gemmi code that builds the backbone of each chain (N, CA, C; Angstrom):
import gemmi

chains = {
    "A": [
        ("UNK", (23.295, -35.323, 60.304), (22.035, -36.601, 59.990), (22.461, -37.655, 60.103)),
        ("UNK", (22.159, -38.577, 60.587), (22.425, -39.729, 60.575), (21.161, -41.106, 60.288)),
        ("UNK", (21.501, -42.024, 59.608), (20.259, -42.838, 59.624), (20.682, -44.316, 60.669)),
        ("UNK", (19.598, -44.893, 61.619), (20.350, -46.243, 62.056), (18.911, -46.992, 62.298)),
        ("UNK", (19.311, -48.153, 61.693), (18.062, -49.228, 61.968), (18.227, -49.543, 63.590)),
        ("UNK", (16.905, -49.280, 63.938), (17.078, -49.633, 65.258), (15.220, -50.691, 65.640)),
        ("UNK", (15.497, -51.734, 65.773), (14.348, -52.406, 65.776), (13.493, -52.577, 64.387)),
        ("UNK", (13.702, -53.111, 63.700), (13.632, -52.845, 62.212), (12.913, -51.678, 61.387)),
        ("UNK", (13.398, -50.922, 62.293), (12.435, -49.664, 61.616), (13.848, -48.327, 61.837)),
        ("UNK", (13.332, -47.697, 61.171), (14.716, -46.271, 60.560), (14.624, -45.592, 61.755)),
        ("UNK", (15.875, -44.838, 62.016), (15.712, -43.481, 62.980), (16.776, -42.746, 62.202)),
        ("UNK", (16.112, -41.552, 62.215), (16.973, -40.421, 61.527), (17.041, -39.580, 62.558)),
        ("UNK", (18.732, -39.232, 62.752), (18.646, -38.426, 64.001), (19.432, -37.044, 63.233)),
        ("UNK", (18.451, -36.191, 63.847), (18.953, -34.862, 63.039), (19.605, -33.591, 64.389)),
        ("UNK", (20.579, -32.951, 64.094), (20.410, -31.851, 64.813), (20.322, -30.823, 64.462)),
        ("UNK", (19.785, -30.023, 65.412), (19.302, -28.532, 66.015), (19.045, -28.006, 64.382)),
        ("UNK", (20.624, -27.483, 63.849), (20.930, -26.689, 62.939), (20.348, -27.391, 61.727)),
        ("UNK", (20.415, -28.547, 61.528), (19.701, -29.432, 60.051), (18.413, -29.045, 60.415)),
        ("UNK", (17.786, -29.366, 61.651), (16.244, -29.349, 61.622), (15.560, -27.749, 61.540)),
        ("UNK", (16.320, -26.984, 61.668), (15.887, -25.655, 61.206), (16.011, -25.218, 59.944)),
        ("UNK", (16.996, -25.877, 59.248), (17.292, -25.386, 57.743), (16.142, -26.418, 56.943)),
        ("UNK", (15.756, -27.389, 57.604), (14.981, -28.467, 56.763), (13.693, -27.814, 57.079)),
        ("UNK", (13.154, -27.725, 58.171), (11.801, -26.927, 58.521), (11.766, -25.409, 58.379)),
        ("UNK", (12.672, -24.965, 57.795), (12.619, -23.280, 56.845), (12.654, -24.018, 55.496)),
        ("UNK", (13.263, -24.822, 54.798), (12.791, -24.818, 53.888), (11.357, -25.508, 53.055)),
        ("UNK", (10.793, -26.547, 54.206), (9.860, -26.856, 54.341), (8.317, -26.091, 54.217)),
        ("UNK", (8.957, -24.828, 55.367), (7.913, -23.590, 55.035), (7.381, -23.009, 53.881)),
        ("UNK", (8.752, -22.545, 53.817), (8.982, -21.886, 52.155), (8.074, -22.598, 51.232)),
        ("UNK", (8.638, -23.352, 50.982), (7.999, -24.678, 50.011), (6.252, -24.889, 50.120)),
        ("UNK", (5.831, -24.442, 51.040), (4.317, -24.838, 51.607), (3.589, -23.425, 51.184)),
        ("UNK", (4.405, -22.504, 51.579), (3.857, -21.092, 51.191), (3.952, -21.210, 49.325)),
        ("UNK", (4.816, -21.987, 48.847), (4.993, -21.893, 47.194), (4.021, -22.446, 46.651)),
        ("UNK", (3.859, -23.974, 47.722), (2.652, -25.191, 46.689), (1.033, -24.420, 46.913)),
        ("UNK", (1.299, -23.753, 47.822), (-0.406, -22.747, 48.090), (-0.619, -22.035, 47.004)),
        ("UNK", (0.084, -21.538, 46.510), (-0.110, -19.901, 45.535), (0.433, -20.542, 44.596)),
        ("UNK", (0.226, -21.236, 43.459), (0.796, -21.648, 42.605), (0.707, -21.253, 41.223)),
        ("UNK", (1.953, -20.502, 40.762), (1.946, -19.805, 39.459), (2.224, -20.064, 37.977)),
        ("UNK", (1.040, -20.961, 37.480), (1.213, -21.720, 36.128), (2.400, -21.182, 35.169)),
        ("UNK", (2.888, -19.974, 35.029), (3.808, -19.468, 34.554), (5.764, -19.776, 35.291)),
        ("UNK", (5.376, -20.034, 36.754), (6.619, -20.482, 37.290), (6.909, -21.755, 36.660)),
        ("UNK", (8.471, -21.665, 36.080), (9.277, -22.914, 35.836), (8.913, -24.135, 36.968)),
        ("UNK", (8.937, -23.972, 37.986), (8.917, -24.945, 38.887), (7.481, -25.163, 39.378)),
        ("UNK", (6.419, -24.504, 38.929), (4.840, -25.129, 39.117), (4.886, -26.011, 37.438)),
        ("UNK", (5.408, -25.692, 36.313), (5.249, -26.109, 35.523), (6.019, -27.981, 35.748)),
        ("UNK", (7.200, -27.871, 36.436), (8.029, -29.385, 36.260), (7.736, -30.099, 37.740)),
        ("UNK", (6.567, -29.556, 38.454), (5.874, -30.373, 39.581), (4.717, -31.000, 39.105)),
        ("UNK", (3.703, -30.294, 37.975), (2.588, -30.808, 36.936), (2.718, -30.787, 36.158)),
        ("UNK", (3.989, -31.570, 35.193), (4.336, -31.490, 34.259), (2.964, -32.207, 33.338)),
        ("UNK", (2.995, -31.332, 31.859), (1.791, -31.850, 31.283), (1.754, -33.502, 30.987)),
        ("UNK", (0.550, -34.114, 30.818), (0.432, -35.328, 30.807), (0.627, -36.012, 29.359)),
        ("UNK", (0.563, -35.229, 28.167), (0.855, -35.487, 26.577), (1.170, -34.231, 26.366)),
        ("UNK", (2.192, -35.020, 25.088), (2.788, -33.252, 24.314), (2.293, -33.718, 23.114)),
        ("UNK", (1.556, -34.377, 22.495), (0.876, -34.393, 21.092), (-0.453, -33.590, 21.004)),
        ("UNK", (-1.200, -33.490, 22.338), (-2.263, -33.568, 22.469), (-2.940, -32.306, 23.070)),
        ("UNK", (-3.297, -31.319, 22.818), (-3.179, -30.400, 23.867), (-4.669, -30.671, 24.393)),
        ("UNK", (-5.829, -30.627, 23.755), (-6.775, -30.720, 24.031), (-6.595, -32.213, 25.765)),
        ("UNK", (-6.190, -33.442, 25.110), (-5.762, -34.417, 25.935), (-5.367, -33.965, 27.432)),
        ("UNK", (-4.119, -32.865, 26.981), (-3.166, -31.962, 27.965), (-4.383, -31.626, 28.772)),
        ("UNK", (-4.958, -30.542, 28.346), (-6.178, -29.960, 29.223), (-6.723, -30.495, 29.908)),
        ("UNK", (-7.635, -31.538, 29.241), (-8.362, -32.525, 30.210), (-7.129, -33.229, 31.611)),
        ("UNK", (-6.626, -33.869, 31.135), (-5.641, -34.868, 31.962), (-5.527, -33.625, 33.309)),
        ("UNK", (-4.930, -32.196, 32.821), (-4.608, -31.504, 34.001), (-5.643, -31.161, 35.097)),
        ("UNK", (-6.822, -30.635, 34.120), (-7.828, -30.384, 35.672), (-8.458, -31.667, 36.058)),
        ("UNK", (-8.515, -33.311, 35.422), (-8.506, -33.968, 36.534), (-7.919, -34.198, 37.057)),
        ("UNK", (-6.354, -33.928, 37.431), (-5.253, -34.513, 37.902), (-4.971, -33.577, 39.191)),
        ("UNK", (-4.558, -32.077, 38.557), (-3.518, -31.158, 39.115), (-4.138, -30.765, 40.484)),
        ("UNK", (-5.041, -30.623, 41.083), (-5.828, -30.486, 41.924), (-5.293, -31.199, 43.055)),
        ("UNK", (-5.917, -32.553, 42.750), (-5.364, -33.376, 43.935), (-3.670, -34.090, 44.096)),
        ("UNK", (-3.225, -33.655, 43.004), (-1.889, -34.117, 43.177), (-1.192, -32.967, 43.977)),
        ("UNK", (-1.737, -31.387, 44.008), (-1.553, -30.524, 44.927), (-1.699, -30.613, 46.742)),
        ("UNK", (-2.825, -31.120, 46.396), (-3.392, -31.218, 47.651), (-2.636, -32.556, 48.517)),
        ("UNK", (-2.555, -33.451, 47.669), (-1.564, -34.626, 48.093), (-0.338, -34.190, 49.103)),
        ("UNK", (0.321, -33.552, 47.762), (1.763, -32.560, 47.926), (1.552, -32.265, 48.939)),
        ("UNK", (0.901, -31.359, 49.372), (0.739, -30.343, 50.895), (0.902, -31.244, 52.015)),
        ("UNK", (-0.548, -32.558, 52.074), (-0.457, -33.281, 53.053), (0.599, -33.834, 53.138)),
        ("UNK", (1.517, -34.262, 52.492), (2.908, -34.699, 52.725), (3.974, -34.109, 53.695)),
        ("UNK", (3.933, -32.756, 53.006), (4.713, -31.818, 53.423), (4.260, -31.510, 55.198)),
        ("UNK", (2.972, -31.394, 54.903), (2.373, -31.112, 56.359), (3.126, -32.240, 57.428)),
        ("UNK", (2.596, -33.443, 56.936), (2.500, -34.623, 58.062), (4.562, -34.610, 58.215)),
        ("UNK", (5.496, -34.146, 57.236), (7.073, -34.211, 57.405), (7.413, -33.057, 58.447)),
        ("UNK", (6.751, -32.095, 57.622), (6.892, -30.816, 59.198), (6.643, -31.030, 60.266)),
        ("UNK", (5.521, -31.731, 60.851), (4.982, -31.786, 61.645), (6.389, -33.119, 62.741)),
        ("UNK", (6.320, -33.829, 61.922), (7.360, -34.687, 62.436), (8.789, -34.506, 63.086)),
        ("UNK", (9.056, -33.736, 62.216), (10.299, -32.652, 62.305), (10.355, -31.691, 63.441)),
        ("UNK", (9.325, -31.312, 63.661), (8.989, -30.333, 64.898), (9.646, -29.456, 65.312)),
        ("UNK", (10.004, -29.207, 66.778), (10.739, -27.683, 67.264), (12.008, -27.701, 66.567)),
        ("UNK", (12.537, -28.900, 66.759), (14.044, -29.007, 66.916), (14.939, -30.054, 66.376)),
        ("UNK", (16.014, -30.372, 66.835), (16.545, -31.276, 66.467), (15.883, -32.872, 67.212)),
        ("UNK", (16.478, -34.009, 66.819), (16.261, -34.864, 67.755), (16.411, -36.369, 66.700)),
        ("UNK", (15.441, -36.997, 67.064), (15.255, -38.466, 66.652), (13.865, -38.284, 66.068)),
        ("UNK", (13.679, -38.931, 64.649), (12.567, -39.360, 63.655), (12.383, -40.825, 63.759)),
        ("UNK", (11.525, -41.503, 64.409), (11.448, -42.655, 63.340), (10.680, -43.100, 62.321)),
        ("UNK", (11.203, -43.730, 61.552), (10.452, -44.039, 60.384), (9.985, -45.066, 59.959)),
        ("UNK", (8.921, -45.201, 59.672), (7.858, -46.631, 59.387), (8.076, -46.675, 58.128)),
        ("UNK", (7.693, -47.510, 56.935), (7.887, -47.702, 55.407), (7.366, -46.352, 54.898)),
        ("UNK", (5.897, -46.007, 55.481), (5.035, -45.009, 54.663), (5.832, -43.737, 55.218)),
        ("UNK", (6.559, -43.754, 56.335), (7.211, -42.608, 56.324), (8.143, -42.272, 55.614)),
        ("UNK", (9.230, -43.276, 55.580), (10.411, -43.209, 54.451), (9.737, -42.753, 53.214)),
        ("UNK", (8.705, -43.464, 52.645), (8.279, -43.260, 51.026), (8.311, -41.654, 50.923)),
        ("UNK", (7.638, -41.353, 52.404), (6.808, -39.666, 52.182), (7.870, -39.096, 52.078)),
        ("UNK", (9.105, -39.000, 53.226), (10.341, -38.174, 52.948), (10.771, -38.445, 51.582)),
        ("UNK", (10.622, -39.780, 50.970), (11.904, -39.586, 49.828), (10.759, -38.704, 48.901)),
        ("UNK", (9.739, -38.856, 49.076), (8.792, -37.718, 47.977), (8.755, -36.168, 48.707)),
        ("UNK", (8.671, -35.884, 49.424), (9.071, -34.617, 50.097), (10.695, -34.272, 49.576)),
        ("UNK", (11.295, -34.752, 50.099), (12.971, -33.678, 49.785), (12.864, -33.690, 48.318)),
        ("UNK", (12.367, -35.102, 47.591), (12.443, -35.374, 46.229), (11.894, -33.710, 45.740)),
        ("UNK", (10.459, -33.081, 46.001), (10.028, -32.300, 45.877), (10.743, -30.621, 46.245)),
        ("UNK", (11.315, -31.033, 47.310), (11.987, -29.973, 47.231), (13.351, -29.729, 45.944)),
        ("UNK", (13.776, -30.998, 46.141), (15.050, -30.586, 45.374), (14.643, -30.529, 43.933)),
        ("UNK", (13.533, -30.711, 43.291), (12.566, -30.364, 41.799), (12.372, -29.236, 42.158)),
        ("UNK", (12.156, -28.232, 43.019), (11.638, -26.681, 43.214), (13.062, -25.979, 43.255)),
        ("UNK", (14.334, -26.389, 44.066), (15.333, -25.779, 44.205), (16.242, -26.015, 42.935)),
        ("UNK", (16.202, -27.474, 42.390), (17.008, -27.532, 41.596), (16.441, -26.377, 39.831)),
        ("UNK", (15.243, -26.590, 39.892), (14.664, -25.370, 38.661), (15.533, -24.409, 38.846)),
        ("UNK", (14.996, -23.701, 39.947), (15.374, -22.890, 40.341), (16.794, -22.525, 39.982)),
        ("UNK", (17.407, -23.321, 40.019), (18.725, -23.141, 39.911), (19.486, -23.372, 38.584)),
        ("UNK", (18.506, -23.723, 38.199), (18.772, -24.066, 36.513), (19.452, -25.604, 36.305)),
        ("UNK", (19.475, -26.423, 37.101), (20.457, -27.589, 37.296), (20.030, -28.351, 35.608)),
        ("UNK", (21.145, -28.339, 35.329), (21.018, -29.255, 33.674), (22.273, -30.200, 34.043)),
        ("UNK", (22.144, -31.321, 33.134), (23.497, -32.091, 33.174), (24.719, -31.542, 32.528)),
        ("UNK", (24.614, -31.007, 31.753), (25.959, -30.316, 31.577), (26.793, -29.731, 32.564)),
        ("UNK", (25.475, -28.536, 32.760), (26.265, -27.088, 33.614), (26.527, -27.717, 35.049)),
        ("UNK", (27.885, -27.205, 35.378), (28.424, -27.512, 36.843), (27.879, -26.607, 37.972)),
        ("UNK", (27.579, -27.013, 39.241), (26.785, -25.879, 39.575), (28.018, -25.578, 40.769)),
        ("UNK", (28.055, -24.087, 41.047), (29.143, -22.925, 41.758), (28.815, -23.372, 43.567)),
        ("UNK", (29.597, -24.634, 44.097), (29.187, -25.126, 45.152), (29.804, -23.850, 46.396)),
        ("UNK", (29.996, -22.530, 45.920), (30.431, -21.566, 46.854), (28.607, -20.747, 47.120)),
        ("UNK", (27.739, -20.806, 46.284), (26.851, -20.645, 46.046), (25.910, -21.124, 47.711)),
        ("UNK", (25.539, -20.442, 48.593), (24.454, -21.429, 49.743), (23.741, -21.966, 49.540)),
        ("UNK", (22.893, -21.444, 47.946), (21.491, -22.360, 47.467), (21.800, -24.147, 47.009)),
        ("UNK", (23.493, -23.788, 46.456), (23.948, -24.717, 45.900), (24.797, -25.760, 46.854)),
        ("UNK", (24.410, -25.282, 47.668), (25.140, -26.203, 49.124), (24.104, -26.487, 49.824)),
        ("UNK", (22.629, -26.142, 49.669), (21.798, -26.084, 50.286), (21.038, -27.200, 49.344)),
        ("UNK", (21.111, -27.616, 47.701), (20.494, -28.569, 47.234), (21.604, -29.750, 47.031)),
        ("UNK", (23.127, -29.613, 47.136), (23.721, -30.805, 47.228), (23.396, -31.522, 48.435)),
        ("UNK", (23.203, -30.690, 49.915), (22.929, -31.655, 51.173), (21.900, -32.048, 50.598)),
        ("UNK", (20.637, -31.500, 50.498), (18.938, -32.240, 50.414), (19.549, -33.325, 49.356)),
        ("UNK", (20.614, -33.232, 48.391), (20.610, -34.452, 47.433), (21.210, -35.557, 48.313)),
        ("UNK", (22.008, -35.253, 49.064), (22.502, -36.401, 49.782), (21.992, -37.341, 50.758)),
        ("UNK", (20.862, -36.262, 51.659), (20.100, -36.789, 52.347), (19.108, -37.461, 52.068)),
        ("UNK", (18.609, -37.222, 50.469), (17.560, -38.383, 49.800), (18.537, -39.160, 49.799)),
        ("UNK", (19.589, -39.402, 48.530), (20.185, -40.590, 48.432), (20.554, -41.414, 49.485)),
        ("UNK", (20.923, -41.344, 50.771), (21.329, -41.837, 51.985), (20.010, -42.419, 52.452)),
        ("UNK", (18.676, -42.056, 52.352), (17.629, -42.188, 52.548), (17.110, -43.219, 51.767)),
        ("UNK", (17.354, -43.345, 50.335), (16.675, -44.527, 49.242), (17.596, -45.657, 49.365)),
        ("UNK", (18.951, -45.495, 49.354), (19.787, -46.404, 49.745), (19.687, -47.325, 50.836)),
        ("UNK", (18.770, -46.930, 51.604), (17.928, -47.846, 52.983), (16.798, -48.919, 52.614)),
        ("UNK", (16.282, -48.187, 51.694), (14.984, -49.038, 50.916), (15.044, -49.813, 49.725)),
        ("UNK", (16.388, -49.310, 48.841), (16.212, -49.987, 47.766), (16.886, -51.645, 48.118)),
    ],
    "B": [
        ("UNK", (-8.096, -59.124, -18.330), (-7.551, -57.741, -18.888), (-8.685, -56.711, -18.609)),
        ("UNK", (-9.518, -56.836, -18.270), (-10.605, -55.665, -17.582), (-10.469, -55.371, -15.998)),
        ("UNK", (-10.360, -53.920, -16.003), (-9.846, -53.888, -14.240), (-11.433, -53.046, -13.900)),
        ("UNK", (-11.919, -53.671, -12.645), (-12.996, -53.527, -12.327), (-12.640, -51.703, -12.026)),
        ("UNK", (-13.445, -50.489, -12.481), (-12.943, -49.236, -11.616), (-13.640, -48.829, -10.010)),
        ("UNK", (-14.099, -49.941, -9.558), (-14.648, -49.378, -8.519), (-13.950, -49.898, -6.960)),
        ("UNK", (-13.426, -51.240, -7.631), (-12.343, -51.910, -6.945), (-11.227, -50.473, -5.844)),
        ("UNK", (-10.539, -50.084, -6.534), (-9.278, -49.369, -5.866), (-10.182, -48.351, -4.627)),
        ("UNK", (-10.972, -48.045, -4.922), (-12.140, -47.039, -4.395), (-12.735, -47.692, -2.738)),
        ("UNK", (-13.251, -48.701, -3.376), (-13.552, -49.483, -2.139), (-12.696, -49.989, -1.000)),
        ("UNK", (-11.396, -50.322, -1.630), (-10.184, -51.208, -1.009), (-9.639, -49.772, -0.028)),
        ("UNK", (-9.877, -48.472, -0.942), (-9.351, -47.396, 0.003), (-9.916, -46.913, 0.973)),
        ("UNK", (-11.303, -47.206, 1.330), (-12.388, -47.018, 2.261), (-12.069, -48.231, 3.367)),
        ("UNK", (-12.349, -49.166, 3.065), (-12.014, -50.636, 3.874), (-10.419, -50.127, 4.505)),
        ("UNK", (-9.633, -49.746, 3.551), (-8.121, -49.543, 4.562), (-8.542, -48.686, 5.299)),
        ("UNK", (-9.030, -47.427, 5.208), (-9.222, -46.748, 6.213), (-10.062, -47.102, 7.491)),
        ("UNK", (-11.078, -47.398, 7.293), (-11.788, -48.149, 8.597), (-11.027, -48.849, 9.119)),
        ("UNK", (-10.429, -49.866, 8.376), (-8.831, -50.876, 9.110), (-7.949, -49.768, 10.105)),
        ("UNK", (-7.798, -48.891, 9.294), (-6.805, -47.993, 10.246), (-7.215, -47.262, 11.383)),
        ("UNK", (-8.862, -47.086, 10.934), (-9.493, -46.455, 12.432), (-9.756, -47.564, 13.552)),
        ("UNK", (-10.023, -48.400, 13.428), (-10.149, -49.500, 14.112), (-8.782, -49.762, 14.800)),
        ("UNK", (-7.545, -50.082, 14.171), (-6.410, -50.586, 14.575), (-5.782, -49.437, 15.379)),
        ("UNK", (-6.533, -48.271, 14.905), (-6.065, -46.981, 15.728), (-6.430, -46.768, 17.534)),
        ("UNK", (-7.884, -46.699, 17.545), (-8.265, -46.858, 18.667), (-7.842, -48.317, 19.509)),
        ("UNK", (-7.568, -49.250, 19.161), (-6.887, -50.313, 19.188), (-5.819, -50.407, 19.698)),
        ("UNK", (-5.079, -49.569, 19.241), (-3.198, -49.527, 19.559), (-3.558, -49.194, 20.995)),
        ("UNK", (-2.382, -49.920, 21.934), (-2.268, -49.634, 23.003), (-1.385, -48.234, 23.481)),
        ("UNK", (-1.904, -47.969, 24.176), (-1.307, -46.768, 24.932), (-0.276, -46.932, 26.123)),
        ("UNK", (0.933, -46.040, 25.990), (1.931, -46.273, 27.098), (1.896, -45.128, 27.922)),
        ("UNK", (2.865, -45.338, 28.746), (3.368, -44.335, 29.585), (5.000, -44.452, 29.541)),
        ("UNK", (5.525, -42.694, 29.452), (6.818, -42.744, 29.066), (7.517, -41.899, 29.885)),
        ("UNK", (8.774, -42.082, 30.410), (9.366, -41.621, 31.775), (10.434, -40.916, 30.774)),
        ("UNK", (10.713, -39.996, 31.048), (11.518, -38.598, 30.436), (12.421, -38.768, 31.427)),
        ("UNK", (14.036, -38.683, 30.948), (15.331, -38.098, 31.568), (14.976, -36.696, 32.169)),
        ("UNK", (15.594, -36.676, 33.284), (15.369, -34.842, 34.021), (17.145, -35.071, 34.694)),
        ("UNK", (17.508, -33.623, 34.991), (18.691, -33.754, 35.891), (18.596, -34.087, 37.328)),
        ("UNK", (17.608, -33.965, 37.451), (17.297, -33.614, 38.827), (17.169, -34.815, 39.887)),
        ("UNK", (16.011, -35.312, 39.142), (15.820, -37.071, 39.875), (16.918, -37.863, 39.784)),
        ("UNK", (17.209, -38.433, 41.332), (18.335, -39.419, 41.371), (18.011, -41.178, 40.658)),
        ("UNK", (19.120, -40.823, 40.051), (18.847, -42.402, 39.184), (18.388, -43.704, 40.447)),
        ("UNK", (18.835, -43.608, 41.914), (18.381, -44.645, 42.885), (17.321, -44.180, 43.077)),
        ("UNK", (16.746, -43.317, 43.383), (15.282, -42.510, 43.533), (14.031, -43.227, 42.295)),
        ("UNK", (14.779, -43.024, 40.770), (14.003, -43.480, 40.089), (13.733, -45.329, 40.106)),
        ("UNK", (14.637, -45.531, 39.940), (14.487, -47.330, 40.035), (13.775, -47.788, 41.332)),
        ("UNK", (13.761, -46.684, 42.527), (12.916, -46.932, 43.521), (11.103, -46.926, 43.263)),
        ("UNK", (11.030, -45.666, 42.575), (9.751, -45.528, 42.403), (9.301, -46.518, 41.430)),
        ("UNK", (10.122, -46.654, 40.182), (9.905, -47.875, 39.615), (8.688, -49.266, 40.116)),
        ("UNK", (9.744, -49.493, 41.079), (9.620, -50.851, 41.808), (8.009, -50.903, 42.844)),
        ("UNK", (8.455, -49.381, 43.490), (7.296, -49.609, 43.960), (5.865, -49.272, 43.394)),
        ("UNK", (6.007, -48.020, 42.806), (4.471, -47.917, 41.478), (4.220, -49.051, 41.024)),
        ("UNK", (5.116, -50.065, 40.055), (4.559, -50.976, 39.088), (4.885, -52.315, 39.551)),
        ("UNK", (5.535, -52.903, 41.114), (5.821, -53.641, 41.315), (6.949, -54.809, 40.929)),
        ("UNK", (7.649, -53.767, 39.952), (8.862, -54.090, 39.185), (9.801, -54.641, 39.934)),
        ("UNK", (10.955, -55.815, 39.494), (11.988, -56.839, 40.299), (13.467, -55.831, 40.300)),
        ("UNK", (13.776, -55.133, 41.045), (14.855, -54.496, 41.423), (15.325, -54.069, 39.657)),
        ("UNK", (15.718, -55.861, 39.058), (16.371, -55.746, 37.881), (16.255, -55.065, 37.142)),
        ("UNK", (14.649, -55.121, 36.740), (13.924, -54.622, 35.934), (13.606, -53.344, 35.820)),
        ("UNK", (13.723, -52.464, 37.072), (13.639, -51.215, 37.624), (15.165, -50.056, 36.871)),
        ("UNK", (15.784, -51.518, 37.205), (17.081, -50.609, 36.847), (17.567, -50.551, 35.601)),
        ("UNK", (16.945, -51.319, 35.088), (17.287, -51.468, 33.426), (16.513, -50.338, 33.099)),
        ("UNK", (15.348, -50.110, 33.354), (14.148, -49.316, 32.622), (14.829, -47.484, 33.144)),
        ("UNK", (15.224, -47.224, 34.341), (15.900, -46.158, 34.850), (16.978, -46.199, 33.970)),
        ("UNK", (18.048, -47.032, 33.315), (19.467, -47.104, 32.684), (18.685, -46.432, 31.739)),
        ("UNK", (17.634, -46.744, 30.922), (17.168, -46.559, 29.159), (17.146, -45.158, 29.606)),
        ("UNK", (15.842, -45.066, 31.014), (15.691, -43.376, 30.803), (17.169, -42.522, 30.854)),
        ("UNK", (17.820, -43.138, 31.452), (19.306, -41.998, 31.665), (20.028, -41.880, 30.269)),
        ("UNK", (20.007, -43.219, 29.910), (20.650, -42.958, 28.493), (20.520, -42.976, 27.570)),
        ("UNK", (19.416, -43.208, 26.919), (18.655, -42.853, 26.060), (17.590, -41.562, 26.038)),
        ("UNK", (17.339, -41.105, 26.971), (16.406, -39.748, 27.394), (14.978, -39.835, 27.755)),
        ("UNK", (14.626, -41.393, 27.491), (13.362, -42.161, 27.780), (12.913, -43.620, 27.222)),
        ("UNK", (12.292, -43.942, 28.303), (11.660, -45.378, 28.625), (10.382, -45.420, 28.758)),
        ("UNK", (9.580, -46.455, 27.706), (8.309, -47.077, 28.062), (7.916, -47.607, 28.789)),
        ("UNK", (6.994, -47.127, 30.506), (7.585, -48.285, 31.422), (6.153, -48.904, 32.218)),
        ("UNK", (5.181, -48.608, 31.095), (3.813, -49.213, 31.194), (3.142, -49.289, 29.807)),
        ("UNK", (2.002, -50.300, 29.715), (1.161, -50.051, 28.886), (-0.194, -50.281, 28.554)),
        ("UNK", (-0.930, -50.059, 28.049), (-2.224, -50.629, 28.708), (-3.539, -49.506, 28.099)),
        ("UNK", (-4.673, -50.045, 28.628), (-5.599, -48.910, 28.219), (-5.523, -47.249, 28.653)),
        ("UNK", (-6.056, -46.484, 28.055), (-5.767, -44.934, 27.980), (-6.054, -44.816, 29.662)),
        ("UNK", (-6.843, -45.451, 30.041), (-7.370, -44.480, 31.693), (-6.292, -44.872, 32.410)),
        ("UNK", (-5.842, -46.229, 32.338), (-4.869, -46.756, 32.877), (-3.304, -45.821, 32.959)),
        ("UNK", (-3.399, -45.308, 31.688), (-2.104, -45.030, 31.446), (-2.181, -43.542, 31.998)),
        ("UNK", (-3.465, -43.115, 32.529), (-3.801, -41.456, 32.728), (-2.768, -42.239, 34.458)),
        ("UNK", (-3.798, -42.726, 34.770), (-3.688, -43.002, 35.966), (-2.250, -43.065, 36.646)),
        ("UNK", (-1.502, -44.378, 35.954), (-0.151, -44.327, 36.096), (0.332, -43.137, 35.776)),
        ("UNK", (0.769, -42.300, 34.918), (1.416, -40.852, 34.781), (0.769, -39.771, 35.897)),
        ("UNK", (-0.382, -39.945, 36.526), (-0.551, -39.149, 37.751), (0.235, -39.677, 38.813)),
        ("UNK", (-0.043, -40.804, 38.691), (1.290, -41.513, 40.219), (2.517, -41.434, 39.765)),
        ("UNK", (3.164, -41.513, 38.776), (4.428, -40.713, 38.627), (4.987, -39.915, 38.946)),
        ("UNK", (4.054, -38.190, 38.362), (3.865, -36.900, 38.449), (3.953, -36.879, 40.208)),
        ("UNK", (3.051, -37.954, 40.624), (2.951, -37.070, 42.651), (4.603, -37.850, 42.949)),
        ("UNK", (5.178, -39.139, 42.638), (6.602, -38.913, 42.339), (7.604, -37.933, 42.370)),
        ("UNK", (6.902, -36.978, 41.302), (8.110, -36.102, 40.817), (8.769, -36.289, 39.545)),
        ("UNK", (8.532, -37.757, 39.143), (8.811, -37.653, 37.770), (8.367, -37.068, 36.462)),
        ("UNK", (9.075, -36.922, 35.368), (8.632, -36.654, 34.396), (8.082, -37.648, 33.328)),
        ("UNK", (6.571, -37.678, 33.490), (6.240, -38.949, 32.212), (4.900, -38.478, 31.419)),
        ("UNK", (4.848, -39.163, 30.363), (3.638, -38.711, 29.436), (3.094, -39.877, 28.574)),
        ("UNK", (1.976, -39.305, 28.442), (1.058, -40.546, 27.881), (1.590, -40.424, 26.530)),
        ("UNK", (1.082, -42.150, 25.666), (0.916, -41.662, 24.230), (0.830, -42.743, 23.841)),
        ("UNK", (0.187, -42.763, 22.474), (-0.022, -43.909, 21.286), (1.144, -45.101, 21.612)),
        ("UNK", (1.470, -46.329, 21.240), (2.266, -47.047, 21.246), (2.862, -46.706, 20.143)),
        ("UNK", (4.162, -46.615, 19.819), (4.527, -46.407, 18.439), (4.822, -47.916, 17.783)),
    ],
}
model = gemmi.Model(1)
for chain_id, residues in chains.items():
    chain = gemmi.Chain(chain_id)
    for i, (resn, *xyz) in enumerate(residues, 1):
        res = gemmi.Residue()
        res.name, res.seqid = resn, gemmi.SeqId(i, " ")
        for name, pos in zip(("N", "CA", "C"), xyz):
            atom = gemmi.Atom()
            atom.name, atom.element = name, gemmi.Element(name[0])
            atom.pos, atom.b_iso = gemmi.Position(*pos), 0.0
            res.add_atom(atom)
        chain.add_residue(res)
    model.add_chain(chain)
structure = gemmi.Structure()
structure.add_model(model)
structure.setup_entities()
């Protein structure tokens, strides 16, 4: 995957294999978002409590906010999935698209990272395919954010 | 030499009312907490984007989150803090609302 600046916009060049991988991840994630399990640590990480010291306030915050957050997440994911299309090639990203891709990549990393039990102290085993995917997503997100920072 | 016997009680009530008013007026803050997934570069970007902070302020806040475990990123009325927190949750940051300490 490469990023190039072309006439003020950012162009993502992605191989067929990368598009297939990313498309699969986005599709799996879309399924998970559609049927959230409140006891799932991934759900808890994507929709953290707004208050740690007030259960009532936390409950009200969740009722107010969570369904909108979910709908917006799904919308961003669908937009990215559509841009990715059927295979490799080029995706031109304006500022809005960059922001959206950053957020979607971050969501994928949060989900996968939670599943892998990523922590500050434990080093991941990079023989594991899931770890390799997580590292790859991290590199892609970092590459993209450095372009706008 | 004589001590009014009612004065201490009145003072205590006045203190309590002052405390309650102070409690309601105490500003609320949004706190961002460290987590092992979010990239430092991404957190900096989000703070710049969401709050309009210049890069060095956003970087300083991010470093506080990273090294101290948490940082206050905004303060103000409770409703606005809930809005900020929801926006940050939408970016995948771990944020909470609390009274300013």
